[in-house]
C-alpha positions in Angstrom: 0.0 0.2 -0.1 1.6 3.2 -1.0 0.8 6.9 0.2 0.3 10.2 -1.6 1.6 13.7 -0.3 -1.7 15.7 0.1 0.3 18.9 1.2 3.6 20.1 2.0 4.5 22.8 4.8 7.8 24.1 5.5 9.3 23.1 8.9 10.4 26.9 9.9 6.7 27.7 11.2 6.5 30.3 13.9 6.3 29.0 17.3 3.5 27.4 18.5 2.3 27.2 15.1 1.6 23.8 13.6 0.0 24.2 10.2 0.6 20.5 9.0 -1.2 19.0 11.8 -3.9 21.5 11.7 -4.4 20.7 8.1 -4.4 17.0 8.9 -6.8 17.4 11.5 -9.3 19.0 9.0 -8.7 16.2 6.6 -9.4 13.7 9.5 -12.5 15.5 10.1 -13.7 15.2 6.5 -13.0 11.5 6.8 -9.6 11.1 5.0 -7.2 9.2 7.2 -4.3 12.1 7.1 -0.9 11.5 8.8 1.9 14.1 9.2 5.5 13.1 8.5 8.9 14.8 8.4 10.9 14.8 5.2 14.3 15.7 6.6 15.8 16.0 3.1 13.5 19.0 2.1 13.3 20.2 5.8 9.3 20.0 5.5 6.4 18.3 7.0 4.2 16.3 4.4 0.5 15.5 4.8 0.1 12.1 3.5 -3.1 10.1 2.7 -3.2 6.7 1.6 -3.1 6.1 -2.1 -6.2 4.8 -3.9 -6.3 2.0 -6.1 -7.4 3.8 -9.6 -8.0 0.7 -12.2 
């Protein structure tokens, strides 16, 4: 099972600000299983969702 990057946020958000977590929470509230992961190479937080099988 793969994953798709739904949105990308720079890691340099102001102190106390969690835009990636807030975005993922909104997606989960809409019924989409979103998770936040850190991409160390690009220094960004990624919101990922399971890839859908499209035949």
